[in-house]
DSSP file (Angstrom, degrees, kcal/mol; ACC not computed):
  #  RESIDUE AA STRUCTURE BP1 BP2  ACC     N-H-->O    O-->H-N    N-H-->O    O-->H-N    TCO  KAPPA ALPHA  PHI   PSI    X-CA   Y-CA   Z-CA
    1    1 A M    >         0   0    0      0, 0.0     3,-1.3     0, 0.0     0, 0.0   0.000 360.0 360.0 360.0  -5.2  -26.9  -40.2   40.5
    2    2 A A  T 3   +     0   0    0      1,-0.3     0, 0.0     3,-0.0     0, 0.0   0.775 360.0  52.8 -66.0 -26.5  -24.6  -37.2   40.5
    3    3 A D  T 3  S+     0   0    0      2,-0.1     2,-0.4     0, 0.0    -1,-0.3   0.515  86.2 103.6 -88.3  -3.5  -26.1  -35.8   43.7
    4    4 A K  S <  S-     0   0    0     -3,-1.3     2,-0.3     1,-0.0     3,-0.0  -0.641  71.9-129.8 -81.3 130.8  -25.6  -39.1   45.6
    5    5 A K        -     0   0    0     -2,-0.4     2,-0.2     1,-0.1    24,-0.2  -0.604  23.3-113.3 -79.0 138.7  -22.7  -39.1   48.0
    6    6 A I        -     0   0    0     22,-0.4    24,-2.8    -2,-0.3     2,-0.7  -0.502  28.3-130.3 -66.1 134.9  -20.2  -41.9   47.8
    7    7 A T  E     -a   30   0A   0     -2,-0.2    44,-2.0    22,-0.2    43,-1.9  -0.832  27.7-173.8 -94.4 119.4  -20.4  -44.1   50.9
    8    8 A V  E     -ab  31  51A   0     22,-2.5    24,-2.9    -2,-0.7     2,-0.6  -0.946  12.1-155.6-115.2 128.0  -16.9  -44.7   52.4
    9    9 A L  E     -ab  32  52A   0     42,-2.9    44,-3.3    -2,-0.5     2,-0.5  -0.918   9.3-164.8-103.2 123.2  -16.3  -47.1   55.3
   10   10 A Y  E     -ab  33  53A   0     22,-2.8    24,-2.0    -2,-0.6     2,-0.5  -0.940   2.9-167.6-111.5 124.0  -13.1  -46.3   57.2
   11   11 A V  E     +ab  34  54A   0     42,-2.9    44,-2.4    -2,-0.5     2,-0.3  -0.945  22.7 141.7-117.1 122.6  -11.9  -49.0   59.6
   12   12 A D        -     0   0    0     22,-2.1     6,-0.1    -2,-0.5    46,-0.1  -0.971  47.1-139.4-157.8 141.3   -9.2  -48.2   62.2
   13   13 A D  S    S+     0   0    0     -2,-0.3     2,-0.7    44,-0.3    22,-0.1   0.536  86.6  83.5 -82.4  -4.7   -8.6  -49.3   65.8
   14   14 A E    >>  -     0   0    0      1,-0.2     4,-1.5     2,-0.0     3,-0.8  -0.880  67.1-157.2-102.9 113.1   -7.4  -45.8   66.7
   15   15 A E  H 3> S+     0   0    0     -2,-0.7     4,-2.6     1,-0.3     5,-0.2   0.843  91.3  60.4 -57.6 -36.8  -10.4  -43.6   67.5
   16   16 A N  H 3> S+     0   0    0      1,-0.2     4,-2.5     2,-0.2    -1,-0.3   0.888 104.1  50.4 -59.1 -38.7   -8.5  -40.4   66.8
   17   17 A N  H <> S+     0   0    0     -3,-0.8     4,-2.7     2,-0.2    -1,-0.2   0.891 109.6  50.9 -65.7 -39.2   -7.9  -41.6   63.2
   18   18 A L  H  X S+     0   0    0     -4,-1.5     4,-2.4     2,-0.2    -2,-0.2   0.933 112.8  45.4 -63.3 -45.8  -11.6  -42.3   62.8
   19   19 A F  H  X S+     0   0    0     -4,-2.6     4,-2.7     1,-0.2    -2,-0.2   0.920 114.1  49.3 -62.5 -44.4  -12.5  -38.8   64.1
   20   20 A S  H  X S+     0   0    0     -4,-2.5     4,-2.1    -5,-0.2    -2,-0.2   0.915 111.9  47.8 -62.8 -44.9   -9.9  -37.2   61.9
   21   21 A F  H  X S+     0   0    0     -4,-2.7     4,-2.4     2,-0.2     5,-0.2   0.937 113.9  47.0 -61.7 -47.0  -11.0  -39.1   58.8
   22   22 A K  H  X S+     0   0    0     -4,-2.4     4,-2.0     1,-0.2    -2,-0.2   0.916 112.2  49.9 -62.8 -43.8  -14.7  -38.2   59.3
   23   23 A A  H  < S+     0   0    0     -4,-2.7     4,-0.2     1,-0.2    -1,-0.2   0.878 114.2  46.0 -62.5 -37.8  -13.9  -34.6   60.0
   24   24 A T  H  < S+     0   0    0     -4,-2.1    -2,-0.2    -5,-0.2    -1,-0.2   0.892 126.9  23.0 -72.4 -41.0  -11.8  -34.3   56.9
   25   25 A F  H  X S+     0   0    0     -4,-2.4     4,-2.7    -5,-0.2     3,-0.3   0.427  87.9 100.1-112.8   0.5  -14.2  -36.1   54.4
   26   26 A R  T  < S+     0   0    0     -4,-2.0     5,-0.2     1,-0.2    -1,-0.1   0.777  83.0  54.6 -64.7 -26.4  -17.7  -35.8   55.8
   27   27 A I  T  4 S+     0   0    0     -4,-0.2    -1,-0.2    -3,-0.2    -2,-0.1   0.925 118.2  32.9 -70.4 -43.6  -18.7  -32.9   53.6
   28   28 A K  T  4 S+     0   0    0     -3,-0.3   -22,-0.4    -4,-0.2     2,-0.3   0.846 124.7  32.5 -83.2 -35.8  -17.8  -34.7   50.3
   29   29 A Y  S  < S-     0   0    0     -4,-2.7     2,-0.9   -24,-0.2   -22,-0.2  -0.821  79.2-111.5-123.7 158.6  -18.6  -38.3   51.2
   30   30 A N  E     -a    7   0A   0    -24,-2.8   -22,-2.5    -2,-0.3     2,-0.5  -0.828  47.6-155.3 -84.5 108.4  -21.1  -40.2   53.3
   31   31 A I  E     +a    8   0A   0     -2,-0.9     2,-0.4   -24,-0.2   -22,-0.2  -0.764  20.6 180.0-100.0 128.9  -18.6  -41.5   56.0
   32   32 A L  E     -a    9   0A   0    -24,-2.9   -22,-2.8    -2,-0.5     2,-0.3  -0.949  12.7-163.7-115.8 144.0  -19.1  -44.7   58.1
   33   33 A T  E     -a   10   0A   0     -2,-0.4     2,-0.3   -24,-0.2   -22,-0.2  -0.948   9.7-173.2-129.9 152.7  -16.5  -45.7   60.6
   34   34 A A  E     -a   11   0A   0    -24,-2.0   -22,-2.1    -2,-0.3     3,-0.0  -0.996  22.4-147.0-144.1 143.0  -15.7  -48.8   62.6
   35   35 A I  S    S+     0   0    0     -2,-0.3     2,-0.3   -24,-0.2   -24,-0.1   0.538  84.0  15.5 -86.7  -9.2  -13.2  -49.5   65.3
   36   36 A S  S  > S-     0   0    0      1,-0.1     4,-2.2    22,-0.1     5,-0.1  -0.976  79.2-104.7-156.4 166.0  -12.5  -53.1   64.2
   37   37 A G  H  > S+     0   0    0     -2,-0.3     4,-2.4    24,-0.2     5,-0.2   0.904 120.4  51.3 -61.1 -42.3  -13.0  -55.6   61.4
   38   38 A D  H  > S+     0   0    0      1,-0.2     4,-2.1     2,-0.2    -1,-0.2   0.919 110.1  48.4 -62.4 -44.1  -15.9  -57.3   63.2
   39   39 A A  H  > S+     0   0    0      1,-0.2     4,-2.1     2,-0.2    -1,-0.2   0.887 111.5  51.5 -62.7 -38.4  -17.7  -54.0   63.8
   40   40 A A  H  X S+     0   0    0     -4,-2.2     4,-2.3     2,-0.2    -2,-0.2   0.909 107.7  51.2 -65.8 -42.3  -17.2  -53.1   60.2
   41   41 A L  H  X S+     0   0    0     -4,-2.4     4,-1.0     1,-0.2    -1,-0.2   0.899 110.5  49.4 -62.6 -40.4  -18.7  -56.4   59.0
   42   42 A K  H >X S+     0   0    0     -4,-2.1     4,-0.7     1,-0.2     3,-0.5   0.914 110.8  50.3 -63.2 -42.3  -21.7  -55.9   61.2
   43   43 A L  H >X S+     0   0    0     -4,-2.1     4,-2.2     1,-0.2     3,-0.9   0.879 106.1  55.6 -62.8 -39.1  -22.1  -52.3   59.8
   44   44 A M  H 3< S+     0   0    0     -4,-2.3    -1,-0.2     1,-0.3    -2,-0.2   0.741  97.3  63.9 -68.5 -22.6  -21.9  -53.6   56.3
   45   45 A E  H << S+     0   0    0     -4,-1.0    -1,-0.3    -3,-0.5    -2,-0.2   0.821 114.8  32.3 -65.2 -30.3  -24.8  -56.0   57.0
   46   46 A E  H << S+     0   0    0     -3,-0.9    -2,-0.2    -4,-0.7    -1,-0.2   0.748 121.6  41.6 -99.8 -29.3  -27.0  -52.9   57.5
   47   47 A K  S  < S-     0   0    0     -4,-2.2    -1,-0.2     2,-0.0     2,-0.2  -0.976  76.3-123.0-130.9 131.6  -25.6  -50.3   55.2
   48   48 A P        -     0   0    0      0, 0.0     2,-0.4     0, 0.0    -3,-0.1  -0.465  30.0-165.4 -70.0 141.8  -24.4  -50.5   51.6
   49   49 A V        -     0   0    0     -2,-0.2   -41,-0.1     1,-0.1     3,-0.1  -0.976  21.2-174.1-130.4 139.2  -20.8  -49.3   51.1
   50   50 A E  S    S+     0   0    0    -43,-1.9    28,-2.8    -2,-0.4     2,-0.4   0.786  77.0  31.7 -99.8 -36.2  -19.0  -48.5   47.8
   51   51 A I  E     -bc   8  78A   0    -44,-2.0   -42,-2.9    26,-0.2     2,-0.5  -0.978  63.0-164.9-127.1 135.2  -15.5  -47.9   49.2
   52   52 A I  E     -bc   9  79A   0     26,-3.0    28,-2.9    -2,-0.4     2,-0.5  -0.980   4.1-175.0-119.1 129.1  -13.7  -49.5   52.1
   53   53 A I  E     +bc  10  80A   0    -44,-3.3   -42,-2.9    -2,-0.5     2,-0.4  -0.991  14.1 177.3-120.5 124.9  -10.5  -48.0   53.6
   54   54 A T  E     -bc  11  81A   0     26,-2.4    28,-3.3    -2,-0.5     2,-0.2  -0.973  30.3-123.5-133.2 145.1   -8.9  -50.1   56.3
   55   55 A D  E     - c   0  82A   0    -44,-2.4    28,-0.2    -2,-0.4     3,-0.1  -0.546  18.9-144.0 -73.4 146.3   -5.8  -49.9   58.5
   56   56 A Q  S    S+     0   0    0     26,-2.3     7,-2.0    -2,-0.2     2,-1.1   0.919  84.2  64.6 -78.1 -45.9   -3.6  -52.9   58.2
   57   57 A R        +     0   0    0     25,-0.3   -44,-0.3     5,-0.2    -1,-0.2  -0.682  63.5 140.6 -89.7 100.2   -2.4  -53.1   61.8
   58   58 A M        -     0   0    0     -2,-1.1   -22,-0.1     1,-0.1     5,-0.0  -0.976  51.9-121.9-134.5 150.2   -5.3  -53.8   64.1
   59   59 A P  S    S+     0   0    0      0, 0.0     3,-0.1     0, 0.0    -1,-0.1   0.930 101.1  28.7 -62.2 -55.6   -5.3  -56.1   67.2
   60   60 A A  S    S+     0   0    0      1,-0.3     2,-0.3     2,-0.0   -24,-0.1   0.853 133.9   9.2 -79.4 -33.9   -8.0  -58.7   66.6
   61   61 A M  S    S-     0   0    0     -5,-0.0    -1,-0.3     4,-0.0   -24,-0.2  -0.976  75.3-127.4-150.0 127.0   -7.9  -58.9   62.8
   62   62 A T     >  -     0   0    0     -2,-0.3     4,-2.5    -3,-0.1    -5,-0.2  -0.238  32.8-106.3 -70.3 167.0   -5.5  -57.3   60.3
   63   63 A G  H  > S+     0   0    0     -7,-2.0     4,-2.6     1,-0.2     5,-0.2   0.904 121.9  50.0 -59.1 -42.7   -6.7  -55.2   57.5
   64   64 A V  H  > S+     0   0    0     -8,-0.2     4,-2.0     2,-0.2    -1,-0.2   0.912 110.3  49.5 -65.2 -42.0   -6.0  -57.9   55.0
   65   65 A E  H  > S+     0   0    0      2,-0.2     4,-1.7     1,-0.2    -1,-0.2   0.910 111.5  50.3 -62.0 -41.5   -7.8  -60.5   57.1
   66   66 A F  H  X S+     0   0    0     -4,-2.5     4,-2.2     1,-0.2    -2,-0.2   0.929 109.8  49.9 -60.3 -46.2  -10.8  -58.2   57.3
   67   67 A L  H  X S+     0   0    0     -4,-2.6     4,-2.5     1,-0.2    -1,-0.2   0.837 105.1  57.6 -65.7 -32.0  -10.8  -57.7   53.5
   68   68 A E  H  X S+     0   0    0     -4,-2.0     4,-1.3     1,-0.2    -1,-0.2   0.914 109.7  45.0 -61.8 -41.1  -10.7  -61.4   53.0
   69   69 A K  H  X S+     0   0    0     -4,-1.7     4,-1.4     1,-0.2     5,-0.3   0.873 110.8  54.4 -69.3 -36.7  -13.9  -61.7   55.0
   70   70 A V  H  X S+     0   0    0     -4,-2.2     4,-4.3     1,-0.2     3,-0.3   0.934 103.9  54.5 -60.4 -47.1  -15.4  -58.7   53.1
   71   71 A I  H  < S+     0   0    0     -4,-2.5    -1,-0.2     1,-0.2    -2,-0.2   0.866 104.9  54.8 -58.1 -38.6  -14.8  -60.4   49.7
   72   72 A E  H  < S+     0   0    0     -4,-1.3    -1,-0.2    -5,-0.2    -2,-0.2   0.912 126.1  19.5 -61.2 -44.1  -16.7  -63.5   50.8
   73   73 A K  H  < S+     0   0    0     -4,-1.4    -2,-0.2    -3,-0.3    -1,-0.2   0.796 137.2  28.3 -98.1 -34.0  -19.8  -61.6   51.7
   74   74 A F     <  +     0   0    0     -4,-4.3    -1,-0.2    -5,-0.3    -2,-0.2  -0.709  60.3 164.1-133.3  79.5  -19.5  -58.3   49.9
   75   75 A P        +     0   0    0      0, 0.0    -1,-0.1     0, 0.0    -4,-0.1   0.677  64.9  69.2 -74.0 -15.1  -17.4  -58.6   46.7
   76   76 A D  S    S+     0   0    0      2,-0.1    51,-0.1   -27,-0.0    52,-0.1   0.889  71.0  91.7 -77.7 -40.7  -18.5  -55.3   45.2
   77   77 A P  S    S-     0   0    0      0, 0.0     2,-0.3     0, 0.0   -26,-0.2  -0.215  78.3-118.7 -59.5 145.4  -17.0  -52.5   47.3
   78   78 A I  E     -c   51   0A   0    -28,-2.8   -26,-3.0    22,-0.0     2,-0.4  -0.683  31.3-140.2 -84.2 136.9  -13.6  -51.3   46.2
   79   79 A R  E     -c   52   0A   0     -2,-0.3    22,-3.9   -28,-0.2    23,-1.1  -0.846  19.8-176.5-112.5 132.8  -10.9  -51.9   48.9
   80   80 A I  E     -cd  53 102A   0    -28,-2.9   -26,-2.4    -2,-0.4     2,-0.4  -0.986  13.4-150.3-125.8 134.1   -8.0  -49.6   50.0
   81   81 A L  E     -cd  54 103A   0     21,-2.2    23,-2.6    -2,-0.4     2,-0.4  -0.891   5.3-162.1-109.2 132.7   -5.4  -50.6   52.5
   82   82 A L  E     +cd  55 104A   0    -28,-3.3   -26,-2.3    -2,-0.4     2,-0.4  -0.926  11.7 179.5-108.8 134.9   -3.6  -48.1   54.8
   83   83 A T  E     - d   0 105A   0     21,-2.1    23,-2.1    -2,-0.4   -28,-0.0  -0.992  22.8-175.1-139.3 134.7   -0.4  -49.1   56.5
   84   84 A G  S    S+     0   0    0     -2,-0.4     2,-0.3    21,-0.2    -1,-0.1   0.394  71.9  66.1-101.4   0.0    1.8  -47.2   58.8
   85   85 A Y  S    S-     0   0    0      2,-0.1     2,-2.3     0, 0.0    21,-0.1  -0.746  97.0 -99.9-119.7 165.7    4.5  -49.8   59.1
   86   86 A A        +     0   0    0     -2,-0.3     2,-0.7     1,-0.1     3,-0.3  -0.397  67.7 142.8 -81.1  62.1    6.9  -51.4   56.6
   87   87 A D    >>  +     0   0    0     -2,-2.3     4,-1.7     1,-0.2     3,-0.5  -0.397   8.6 148.8-100.4  53.8    4.5  -54.3   56.3
   88   88 A M  H 3>  +     0   0    0     -2,-0.7     4,-3.2     1,-0.2     5,-0.3   0.793  62.0  64.6 -64.8 -29.4    5.2  -54.8   52.6
   89   89 A G  H 3> S+     0   0    0     -3,-0.3     4,-2.3     1,-0.2    -1,-0.2   0.935 106.5  43.0 -57.9 -46.6    4.7  -58.6   52.7
   90   90 A A  H <> S+     0   0    0     -3,-0.5     4,-2.6     2,-0.2    -1,-0.2   0.890 115.2  49.8 -66.7 -40.1    1.0  -58.1   53.6
   91   91 A V  H  X S+     0   0    0     -4,-1.7     4,-2.6     2,-0.2     5,-0.2   0.946 112.2  46.3 -64.8 -48.7    0.6  -55.3   51.1
   92   92 A V  H  X S+     0   0    0     -4,-3.2     4,-2.9     1,-0.2     5,-0.2   0.918 113.8  49.7 -60.0 -44.3    2.1  -57.3   48.2
   93   93 A D  H  X S+     0   0    0     -4,-2.3     4,-2.0    -5,-0.3     6,-0.3   0.918 111.6  48.6 -59.5 -45.3    0.0  -60.3   49.2
   94   94 A A  H  <>S+     0   0    0     -4,-2.6     5,-2.2     2,-0.2     6,-1.1   0.894 114.3  45.3 -64.6 -41.0   -3.1  -58.2   49.2
   95   95 A V  H ><5S+     0   0    0     -4,-2.6     3,-1.6     3,-0.2    -2,-0.2   0.948 113.5  49.3 -66.7 -48.9   -2.4  -56.6   45.9
   96   96 A N  H 3<5S+     0   0    0     -4,-2.9    -2,-0.2     1,-0.3    -1,-0.2   0.827 111.0  48.9 -63.9 -32.7   -1.4  -59.9   44.2
   97   97 A K  T 3<5S-     0   0    0     -4,-2.0    -1,-0.3    -5,-0.2    -2,-0.2   0.334 114.3-115.0 -91.3   8.8   -4.5  -61.7   45.4
   98   98 A G  T < 5S+     0   0    0     -3,-1.6    -3,-0.2     2,-0.1    -2,-0.1   0.700  77.8 128.2  72.0  19.6   -6.8  -58.9   44.2
   99   99 A K      < +     0   0    0     -5,-2.2     2,-0.4    -6,-0.3    -4,-0.2   0.777  67.8  41.1 -79.2 -25.5   -8.0  -58.0   47.7
  100  100 A I        -     0   0    0     -6,-1.1   -20,-0.2     1,-0.1    -2,-0.1  -0.934  54.5-158.0-128.8 150.6   -7.1  -54.3   47.3
  101  101 A F  S    S-     0   0    0    -22,-3.9     2,-0.3    -2,-0.4   -21,-0.2   0.807  84.2 -12.1 -83.2 -37.5   -7.5  -51.7   44.7
  102  102 A H  E     -d   80   0A   0    -23,-1.1   -21,-2.2     2,-0.0     2,-0.4  -0.983  58.7-142.5-159.7 156.9   -4.8  -49.4   46.2
  103  103 A Y  E     -d   81   0A   0     -2,-0.3     2,-0.3   -23,-0.2   -21,-0.2  -0.988  13.9-172.9-130.8 148.3   -2.6  -49.0   49.2
  104  104 A L  E     -d   82   0A   0    -23,-2.6   -21,-2.1    -2,-0.4     2,-0.3  -0.943  23.3-117.2-132.6 153.8   -1.5  -45.8   50.9
  105  105 A T  E     -d   83   0A   0     -2,-0.3   -21,-0.2   -23,-0.2     4,-0.2  -0.642  42.5 -86.1 -91.7 152.1    0.9  -45.2   53.8
  106  106 A K  S    S+     0   0    0    -23,-2.1     2,-0.1    -2,-0.3     3,-0.0  -0.752 107.8  51.2 -96.2 149.1   -0.1  -43.7   57.1
  107  107 A P  S    S-     0   0    0      0, 0.0    -2,-0.1     0, 0.0    -1,-0.1   0.529  96.0-138.9 -69.2 142.1   -0.3  -40.9   58.0
  108  108 A W        -     0   0    0     -2,-0.1     2,-0.5    -4,-0.1    -2,-0.1  -0.345   3.6-126.5 -75.2 152.5   -2.4  -40.4   55.0
  109  109 A N     >  -     0   0    0     -4,-0.2     4,-2.9     1,-0.1     5,-0.3  -0.867  16.4-139.6 -96.5 125.6   -2.2  -37.3   52.8
  110  110 A E  H  > S+     0   0    0     -2,-0.5     4,-2.5     1,-0.2     5,-0.2   0.892  99.7  45.0 -55.4 -47.7   -5.7  -35.7   52.4
  111  111 A E  H  > S+     0   0    0      2,-0.2     4,-2.4     1,-0.2    -1,-0.2   0.922 115.3  46.9 -65.1 -44.9   -5.3  -34.8   48.7
  112  112 A E  H  > S+     0   0    0      2,-0.2     4,-2.2     1,-0.2    -2,-0.2   0.909 114.2  47.4 -63.8 -42.9   -3.8  -38.2   47.8
  113  113 A L  H  X S+     0   0    0     -4,-2.9     4,-2.5     2,-0.2    -2,-0.2   0.901 111.0  51.8 -65.9 -40.9   -6.5  -40.1   49.7
  114  114 A D  H  X S+     0   0    0     -4,-2.5     4,-2.2    -5,-0.3    -2,-0.2   0.925 111.3  46.8 -60.8 -46.4   -9.2  -38.0   48.1
  115  115 A M  H  X S+     0   0    0     -4,-2.4     4,-2.4     1,-0.2    -1,-0.2   0.887 111.5  52.2 -63.6 -38.2   -7.9  -38.7   44.6
  116  116 A T  H  X S+     0   0    0     -4,-2.2     4,-2.6     2,-0.2    -2,-0.2   0.901 108.5  50.2 -65.5 -41.1   -7.7  -42.4   45.5
  117  117 A I  H  X S+     0   0    0     -4,-2.5     4,-2.4     2,-0.2    -2,-0.2   0.922 110.8  49.8 -62.3 -43.7  -11.3  -42.5   46.7
  118  118 A D  H  X S+     0   0    0     -4,-2.2     4,-2.0     2,-0.2    -2,-0.2   0.924 113.3  45.4 -60.8 -44.8  -12.4  -40.8   43.5
  119  119 A R  H  X S+     0   0    0     -4,-2.4     4,-2.1     1,-0.2    -1,-0.2   0.890 111.8  52.7 -65.8 -38.7  -10.5  -43.3   41.3
  120  120 A A  H  X S+     0   0    0     -4,-2.6     4,-2.2     1,-0.2    -2,-0.2   0.891 108.0  51.1 -63.4 -39.6  -11.8  -46.2   43.4
  121  121 A Y  H  X S+     0   0    0     -4,-2.4     4,-2.6     2,-0.2    -1,-0.2   0.892 107.3  52.7 -66.8 -38.4  -15.4  -44.9   42.9
  122  122 A D  H  X S+     0   0    0     -4,-2.0     4,-2.1     1,-0.2    -1,-0.2   0.924 110.6  48.1 -59.1 -43.4  -14.8  -44.8   39.1
  123  123 A A  H  X S+     0   0    0     -4,-2.1     4,-2.4     1,-0.2    -2,-0.2   0.879 109.6  53.5 -64.3 -37.9  -13.6  -48.4   39.3
  124  124 A Y  H  X S+     0   0    0     -4,-2.2     4,-2.6     2,-0.2    -2,-0.2   0.923 107.9  49.7 -61.8 -45.9  -16.7  -49.3   41.4
  125  125 A L  H  X S+     0   0    0     -4,-2.6     4,-2.3     2,-0.2    -2,-0.2   0.902 111.3  48.7 -61.8 -41.6  -19.0  -47.8   38.7
  126  126 A V  H  X S+     0   0    0     -4,-2.1     4,-2.4     2,-0.2    -1,-0.2   0.921 111.5  50.4 -62.3 -44.2  -17.2  -49.8   36.0
  127  127 A K  H  X S+     0   0    0     -4,-2.4     4,-2.2     1,-0.2    -2,-0.2   0.905 111.6  47.2 -60.3 -44.2  -17.5  -53.0   38.1
  128  128 A M  H  X S+     0   0    0     -4,-2.6     4,-2.4     2,-0.2    -1,-0.2   0.878 111.4  50.9 -67.6 -38.2  -21.3  -52.4   38.7
  129  129 A K  H  X S+     0   0    0     -4,-2.3     4,-2.6     2,-0.2    -2,-0.2   0.922 111.6  47.8 -64.3 -44.2  -21.9  -51.7   35.0
  130  130 A L  H  X S+     0   0    0     -4,-2.4     4,-2.5     2,-0.2    -2,-0.2   0.899 111.0  50.9 -63.0 -41.9  -20.1  -54.9   34.0
  131  131 A K  H  X S+     0   0    0     -4,-2.2     4,-2.1     2,-0.2    -2,-0.2   0.920 111.6  48.1 -61.0 -44.8  -22.0  -56.8   36.6
  132  132 A E  H  X S+     0   0    0     -4,-2.4     4,-2.2     2,-0.2    -2,-0.2   0.911 111.9  48.9 -62.9 -44.1  -25.3  -55.4   35.2
  133  133 A E  H  X S+     0   0    0     -4,-2.6     4,-2.5     1,-0.2    -2,-0.2   0.898 110.5  51.2 -63.7 -40.4  -24.3  -56.2   31.6
  134  134 A N  H  X S+     0   0    0     -4,-2.5     4,-2.4     2,-0.2    -1,-0.2   0.882 109.3  50.6 -64.2 -38.3  -23.3  -59.8   32.6
  135  135 A E  H  X S+     0   0    0     -4,-2.1     4,-2.2     2,-0.2    -2,-0.2   0.910 111.0  48.5 -65.3 -41.5  -26.7  -60.2   34.3
  136  136 A K  H  X S+     0   0    0     -4,-2.2     4,-2.5     2,-0.2    -2,-0.2   0.910 111.7  50.1 -62.8 -42.2  -28.5  -59.0   31.1
  137  137 A L  H  X S+     0   0    0     -4,-2.5     4,-2.5     1,-0.2    -2,-0.2   0.902 109.1  51.4 -63.3 -41.4  -26.4  -61.4   29.0
  138  138 A G  H  X S+     0   0    0     -4,-2.4     4,-2.2     2,-0.2    -1,-0.2   0.901 110.3  48.9 -62.1 -41.5  -27.3  -64.3   31.3
  139  139 A T  H  X S+     0   0    0     -4,-2.2     4,-2.3     2,-0.2    -2,-0.2   0.916 111.3  49.7 -64.1 -44.1  -31.0  -63.4   31.0
  140  140 A S  H  X S+     0   0    0     -4,-2.5     4,-2.6     1,-0.2    -2,-0.2   0.907 110.5  50.3 -61.6 -42.0  -30.7  -63.3   27.2
  141  141 A N  H  X S+     0   0    0     -4,-2.5     4,-2.6     1,-0.2    -1,-0.2   0.909 109.8  50.4 -62.8 -42.1  -28.9  -66.6   27.2
  142  142 A D  H  X S+     0   0    0     -4,-2.2     4,-2.3     2,-0.2    -2,-0.2   0.912 111.6  48.4 -61.5 -42.4  -31.6  -68.2   29.3
  143  143 A Q  H  X S+     0   0    0     -4,-2.3     4,-2.5     2,-0.2    -2,-0.2   0.906 112.3  48.1 -65.7 -41.9  -34.3  -66.8   27.0
  144  144 A L  H  X S+     0   0    0     -4,-2.6     4,-2.5     2,-0.2    -2,-0.2   0.911 111.1  50.8 -64.8 -41.6  -32.5  -68.1   23.9
  145  145 A E  H  X S+     0   0    0     -4,-2.6     4,-2.4     2,-0.2    -2,-0.2   0.914 110.4  49.8 -60.5 -43.7  -32.0  -71.5   25.5
  146  146 A F  H  X S+     0   0    0     -4,-2.3     4,-2.4     2,-0.2    -2,-0.2   0.929 111.6  48.0 -60.2 -47.7  -35.7  -71.7   26.3
  147  147 A L  H  X S+     0   0    0     -4,-2.5     4,-2.3     1,-0.2    -2,-0.2   0.887 111.2  51.1 -62.5 -39.5  -36.7  -70.7   22.7
  148  148 A L  H  X S+     0   0    0     -4,-2.5     4,-2.4     2,-0.2    -1,-0.2   0.912 110.2  48.6 -65.2 -43.4  -34.3  -73.3   21.3
  149  149 A R  H  X S+     0   0    0     -4,-2.4     4,-2.1     2,-0.2    -2,-0.2   0.917 110.6  51.6 -62.0 -43.2  -35.8  -76.0   23.6
  150  150 A Q  H  X S+     0   0    0     -4,-2.4     4,-1.4     1,-0.2    -2,-0.2   0.918 111.1  47.8 -58.3 -44.9  -39.3  -75.0   22.5
  151  151 A K  H  < S+     0   0    0     -4,-2.3    -1,-0.2     1,-0.2    -2,-0.2   0.892 111.6  49.8 -65.8 -40.2  -38.3  -75.2   18.9
  152  152 A L  H  < S+     0   0    0     -4,-2.4    -1,-0.2     1,-0.2    -2,-0.2   0.825 110.6  50.8 -69.0 -30.9  -36.7  -78.6   19.4
  153  153 A L  H  <        0   0    0     -4,-2.1    -1,-0.2     1,-0.2    -2,-0.2   0.757 360.0 360.0 -78.0 -25.1  -39.7  -80.0   21.1
  154  154 A S     <        0   0    0     -4,-1.4    -1,-0.2    -5,-0.2    -2,-0.2   0.485 360.0 360.0 -86.2 360.0  -42.2  -78.9   18.5
């Protein structure tokens, strides 16, 4: 899996930011971009994503509102919020309710954002491993329950 590029979805209502992000990170990551929360949700229906980075201030749906919708349908991707404004209430709310892994201020710093994506991917891998282990445990429990019922019936 080492040769697989991490898929990062970047959501921002400013096209220049989308172009800039893609130009900066397209070599290292598989970059998907969306101009709105709705466009991003449609894209996620078709393509699996490991990391989501979204701007907070967007016209139709804020970044936090978008992430709330993401969690309902796609709980696995790790979420990062970008904000260019002193919108600390939304950031604190998003952190406290577990909607985001990390937040960064705009304009983003390439090195800091790159390190955050790497850390987010590590968290994603841990999350997927835990999910897999829980599924195995659930299967084992079902099998044990079945065997116990069989024994009780005989």
